C-alpha positions in Angstrom: 0.6 -104.7 -162.2 0.9 -108.6 -162.6 0.6 -110.9 -159.8 1.9 -114.5 -159.1 -1.6 -115.6 -159.1 -2.4 -114.1 -162.5 -5.2 -111.9 -161.1 -5.1 -108.2 -161.1 -6.2 -106.3 -158.0 -6.3 -102.6 -157.8 -4.1 -100.9 -155.2 -4.3 -97.4 -153.9 -0.9 -95.9 -152.9 -0.5 -92.6 -151.5 2.7 -90.9 -150.6 2.7 -87.9 -148.7 6.2 -85.9 -148.4 6.5 -82.8 -146.8 8.8 -80.6 -148.7 10.1 -77.2 -147.7 12.0 -74.6 -149.9 14.0 -72.0 -148.5 15.2 -69.6 -150.9 18.5 -67.4 -150.3 19.8 -69.6 -147.4 23.3 -68.9 -147.8 23.4 -65.7 -145.9 24.1 -65.6 -142.2 21.0 -63.7 -141.5 18.8 -66.3 -143.1 20.5 -69.1 -141.2 19.8 -67.4 -138.0 16.2 -66.8 -139.0 16.1 -70.9 -140.0 17.5 -71.9 -136.6 15.6 -69.5 -134.2 12.4 -68.9 -135.9 11.5 -71.2 -138.7 12.8 -74.7 -137.3 10.3 -75.3 -134.6 12.5 -77.9 -132.5 15.3 -75.5 -132.3 13.2 -72.6 -131.6 11.3 -74.4 -128.6 14.7 -75.3 -127.3 15.9 -71.8 -127.4 12.7 -70.5 -125.7 13.0 -73.2 -122.9 16.5 -72.2 -122.3 15.5 -68.6 -122.2 12.6 -69.6 -119.8 15.1 -71.3 -117.5 17.3 -68.2 -117.3 14.3 -66.0 -116.4 13.4 -68.4 -113.8 16.9 -68.9 -112.5 17.3 -64.8 -112.5 14.0 -64.7 -110.3 15.1 -67.2 -107.9 18.7 -65.2 -107.6 17.0 -62.1 -106.9 14.8 -63.8 -104.1 17.7 -65.4 -102.7 20.3 -62.7 -103.3 23.8 -62.8 -102.2 26.0 -65.8 -102.8 24.0 -69.0 -103.3 26.5 -71.1 -101.4 26.9 -68.8 -98.6 23.0 -69.1 -98.1 23.4 -73.0 -98.3 26.4 -73.5 -96.0 24.8 -71.3 -93.3 24.0 -73.1 -90.1 20.4 -72.3 -89.8 19.6 -73.6 -93.4 21.7 -76.8 -92.5 19.7 -77.4 -89.3 16.3 -76.6 -91.4 17.5 -79.4 -93.8 18.1 -81.7 -91.3 14.7 -81.3 -89.6 12.5 -80.8 -92.3 13.8 -83.2 -95.1 13.2 -86.4 -93.2 9.7 -85.3 -92.1 8.8 -84.5 -95.8 10.3 -87.8 -97.0 8.2 -89.9 -94.5 4.9 -88.5 -95.7 5.8 -90.1 -99.3 7.6 -93.2 -97.7 5.5 -94.7 -94.7 8.5 -97.2 -93.9 10.7 -94.3 -92.8 8.0 -92.9 -90.2 9.6 -94.4 -87.4 12.7 -92.7 -88.2 13.9 -90.7 -84.9 14.6 -87.1 -86.1 16.6 -84.8 -84.0 14.1 -82.3 -83.7 15.6 -80.8 -80.6 18.1 -79.1 -83.0 15.2 -76.7 -83.5 16.2 -75.1 -80.2 19.3 -72.9 -82.0 16.6 -72.2 -84.9 14.5 -70.6 -82.1 17.4 -68.9 -80.6 18.4 -67.5 -84.2 14.8 -66.3 -84.8 14.7 -64.6 -81.7 17.7 -62.8 -82.2 16.7 -61.5 -85.7 13.5 -60.7 -84.3 14.7 -58.4 -81.6 17.2 -56.8 -83.7 14.3 -55.8 -86.0 12.5 -54.2 -83.2 13.8 -51.2 -81.1 14.9 -52.5 -77.9 17.8 -49.9 -77.3 16.2 -48.8 -74.1 16.3 -52.2 -72.1 19.1 -53.4 -74.3 21.2 -54.4 -71.0 18.4 -56.4 -69.5 17.5 -58.1 -72.5 21.2 -59.1 -73.1 21.4 -60.6 -69.9 18.4 -62.6 -70.5 19.8 -63.7 -73.9 22.8 -64.9 -72.2 20.7 -67.1 -69.9 18.8 -68.7 -73.1 22.4 -69.3 -74.7 23.1 -71.2 -71.3 20.0 -73.0 -71.5 20.3 -73.9 -74.9 23.7 -75.6 -74.4 22.3 -77.6 -71.6 19.1 -78.6 -73.6 21.2 -79.6 -76.6 23.6 -81.7 -74.4 20.7 -83.4 -72.7 18.9 -84.3 -75.9 21.8 -85.1 -77.8 23.0 -87.8 -75.1 19.5 -89.3 -75.0 19.4 -89.4 -78.6 22.7 -91.4 -79.0 22.1 -93.5 -76.2 19.1 -95.2 -78.0 21.5 -97.7 -79.5 22.5 -99.1 -76.3 21.0 -98.4 -72.8 18.4 -96.0 -73.2 18.1 -93.2 -70.9 15.2 -91.1 -70.0 15.2 -87.3 -70.0 15.7 -87.2 -66.2 19.0 -89.3 -66.3 20.1 -87.3 -69.0 19.6 -84.0 -67.1 21.2 -85.4 -64.2 24.3 -86.6 -66.0 24.9 -83.4 -67.8 24.6 -81.4 -64.7 27.0 -83.8 -62.9 29.4 -84.1 -65.6 29.4 -80.1 -66.2 29.8 -79.1 -62.6 31.9 -82.0 -61.1 34.0 -84.8 -62.7 30.9 -87.1 -62.6 30.0 -89.9 -60.0 29.8 -92.7 -62.4 26.4 -94.0 -61.8 25.1 -92.9 -65.2 27.7 -93.5 -68.1 27.4 -93.4 -72.0 27.8 -96.8 -73.4 28.1 -96.3 -77.2 31.2 -94.7 -78.9 29.3 -92.0 -80.5 27.7 -90.9 -77.2 31.2 -91.0 -75.6 32.6 -88.9 -78.5 29.4 -86.6 -78.0 30.3 -86.2 -74.3 33.9 -85.4 -75.1 33.0 -82.7 -77.5 30.1 -81.1 -75.1 32.9 -81.0 -72.2 35.6 -79.2 -74.5 32.7 -76.7 -75.7 31.6 -76.3 -71.9 35.1 -75.5 -70.9 35.4 -72.8 -73.5 31.8 -71.4 -73.7 30.6 -71.4 -70.0 33.3 -69.4 -68.4 32.9 -66.6 -71.1 29.1 -66.8 -70.7 29.2 -66.6 -66.7 31.9 -63.7 -67.1 29.6 -61.8 -69.4 26.5 -62.5 -67.1 28.6 -61.0 -64.0 29.7 -58.1 -66.0 26.1 -57.2 -67.3 24.8 -57.7 -63.6 27.4 -55.3 -62.0 26.4 -52.6 -64.7 22.9 -53.1 -64.1 23.7 -52.5 -60.4 25.9 -49.8 -61.3 22.9 -47.9 -63.1 20.5 -48.6 -60.2 18.1 -50.7 -62.0 14.4 -49.8 -61.4 12.9 -47.7 -58.5 10.5 -50.0 -56.6 7.1 -49.3 -57.2 6.2 -50.3 -53.6 8.9 -48.0 -52.2 7.3 -45.3 -54.6 3.8 -45.7 -53.2 4.8 -46.0 -49.7 7.8 -43.6 -49.3 8.1 -39.9 -50.8 10.6 -39.4 -53.3 12.0 -36.7 -55.9 13.5 -36.8 -59.3 16.6 -35.1 -60.3 17.1 -35.0 -64.0 20.2 -33.6 -65.5 22.2 -33.9 -68.7 25.7 -34.3 -66.8 26.1 -35.0 -63.1 28.9 -32.8 -61.8 30.1 -33.1 -58.2 29.5 -29.4 -57.3 25.9 -29.5 -58.9 25.2 -32.8 -56.9 26.5 -31.3 -53.6 24.6 -28.0 -53.7 21.5 -29.7 -54.6 21.8 -32.4 -51.8 22.8 -30.1 -49.1 20.1 -27.5 -49.9 17.4 -30.2 -50.2 18.1 -32.0 -47.1 18.8 -29.0 -45.1 14.8 -28.6 -44.5 13.8 -30.7 -41.6 10.6 -31.8 -43.3 12.4 -33.4 -46.1 14.7 -35.8 -44.0 12.5 -38.6 -45.1 12.4 -38.0 -48.9 14.5 -40.2 -51.3 16.2 -38.4 -54.2 16.2 -40.4 -57.5 18.8 -39.0 -59.9 18.0 -39.6 -63.6 21.1 -38.9 -65.9 22.2 -40.3 -69.2 25.8 -40.8 -68.4 27.5 -43.1 -66.0 28.9 -41.9 -62.7 32.4 -40.6 -62.5 34.8 -41.5 -59.7 34.0 -38.5 -57.6 30.2 -38.9 -57.8 30.5 -42.5 -57.0 32.6 -41.8 -53.9 30.1 -39.3 -52.6 27.1 -41.6 -53.1 29.0 -44.3 -51.3 29.1 -42.2 -48.3 26.5 -43.6 -45.8 24.9 -40.2 -45.2 23.9 -40.2 -49.0 23.9 -44.0 -49.9 20.7 -44.6 -47.9 18.8 -41.8 -49.5 20.3 -41.1 -53.1 19.5 -43.4 -56.0 21.2 -43.4 -59.2 19.4 -44.3 -62.2 21.4 -44.2 -65.6 18.8 -42.9 -68.4 17.3 -40.3 -70.0 14.3 -38.3 -69.3 13.2 -38.1 -72.9 12.3 -42.0 -72.8 8.9 -43.0 -71.0 10.6 -46.2 -70.0 13.4 -44.4 -68.1 10.5 -42.2 -66.4 8.7 -45.4 -65.7 12.0 -46.7 -64.0 12.1 -43.5 -61.9 8.4 -43.6 -60.9 7.9 -40.0 -62.1 4.2 -40.4 -62.0 4.6 -41.2 -58.2 7.1 -38.5 -57.4 6.3 -35.5 -55.1 8.4 -33.2 -57.4 10.9 -33.2 -60.5 13.9 -31.0 -60.7 15.3 -30.4 -64.0 18.8 -28.5 -63.3 21.8 -27.3 -65.4 25.3 -26.7 -64.6 26.6 -23.3 -64.4 29.7 -24.3 -66.0 28.0 -25.1 -69.5 30.1 -23.7 -72.5 27.1 -23.8 -74.8 24.5 -22.2 -72.7 21.7 -22.0 -75.7 22.2 -25.7 -76.1 21.8 -26.6 -72.5 18.6 -24.8 -72.4 17.4 -26.8 -75.5 18.0 -29.8 -73.6 16.2 -28.7 -70.5 13.2 -27.6 -72.5 13.0 -31.0 -74.0 13.2 -32.8 -70.8 10.4 -30.6 -69.3 8.4 -31.0 -72.0 8.6 -34.8 -71.8 8.3 -34.9 -67.9 5.0 -32.7 -68.1 3.7 -35.1 -70.8 4.6 -38.3 -68.8 3.3 -37.1 -65.5 1.3 -34.0 -65.9 0.3 -33.8 -62.2 4.1 -33.8 -60.9 5.2 -30.4 -59.7 8.1 -29.3 -61.9 10.9 -27.0 -61.0 13.2 -25.9 -64.2 16.5 -24.1 -64.1 16.9 -22.0 -67.3 20.4 -20.2 -68.0 19.2 -17.5 -70.7 15.9 -15.3 -70.1 14.7 -15.9 -73.7 14.0 -19.6 -73.2 11.6 -19.0 -70.4 8.8 -18.6 -72.8 8.9 -22.5 -73.9 8.4 -23.6 -70.4 5.4 -21.4 -69.0 3.7 -24.6 -68.1 6.2 -25.4 -65.3 5.3 -24.7 -61.8 8.5 -23.0 -61.0 11.0 -21.6 -63.3 14.3 -20.0 -62.2 16.5 -18.3 -64.8 20.1 -17.7 -63.7 21.0 -14.7 -65.9 17.6 -12.9 -65.0 18.3 -13.4 -61.4 22.0 -12.3 -61.4 21.1 -9.1 -63.3 18.1 -8.6 -60.9 20.4 -8.7 -57.9 23.0 -6.3 -59.7 20.0 -3.8 -60.1 19.0 -3.9 -56.6 22.5 -3.3 -55.7 22.2 0.1 -57.3 19.3 0.9 -55.1 20.3 -0.7 -52.0 24.0 -1.5 -51.7 24.7 -5.0 -50.4 21.3 -6.5 -51.6 22.8 -9.5 -53.5 25.1 -10.4 -50.4 22.1 -10.4 -48.3 19.9 -12.5 -50.7 22.9 -14.8 -51.4 23.2 -15.6 -47.7 19.5 -16.0 -47.1 18.9 -18.5 -50.0 22.1 -20.6 -49.1 22.5 -23.0 -46.2 25.3 -22.0 -43.8 26.2 -24.3 -41.0 28.5 -21.9 -39.3 31.7 -23.1 -41.1 
């Protein structure tokens, strides 16, 4: 090549051009193959999009349900309020002096406790637990009010925890004395909101606590361990307590002079009816008969009745049962449960059908109603009026 200087210098020029030839690109199939497979840029984008879809599907599978429903839940919002500022302060040192309302974790603890107890079998002492849960609700409301007032008053006159406690107790119980008052508009608004909540929530909570306490008193609570060890008692287990069954047992049991100092603990899964409640309110029985609502098939209820310290256990059935076979089945199950829980406790069992005596041979005393009835009828054939004589001997008569 000619140069301006008139001198000739060798120059090496290499032009590298990448040329790709595609044959038969006019068909739709070839265009798709070109876009999804042969073209690396578009193929990478599509693979990334597919990967993001798979990842999103995995996240949705973990979360399940509606995402907005999970995000807008109150526990999730409280977790965000408590956790996000703490995480940000790790990477941003200037925000480490930020006061985070950590006291909101009390509601998360209450929510976690409720979920934990739902997953555990607590049906046995559910009423006792519910009363404790109502106590926790009241404690949470008071704790939230105390910490909220202290938190909002940091702008103005700072209050300590004791002054906040005093202010909340006085405000909720009376009209307030005026010696401790909120100064900032935010704390005043918070106090107004908490008073409105207290006027609605606290009466309901106290009413439910009173109702649970009355129900617990109705069922008798627990038989005292100290009384069980110092005084003598027997346990009466029945499926349904009828007034005739109760009166027959009490009259015959306390007819013996040596049994006047014994207590009778009735263990029945159903609530007392009006007639039984009236009988147990009589002074002659109210001081010696204790009613516990529970089942003999549960160890917790047997422990409440102090079956291991009882002098004897009576498992009776009503003579008016329509399904006598089913009644015997329940009696057999109760006898097994009592014998397994307290093997040294004397067991007195009443069976309605004679073929079921085979299942409770371990009991100390078994009385079969049909067997006893037919035996007396057979004795009447040998000696007339034998059944009348035995009936008068085994029943207590006071000359009435």
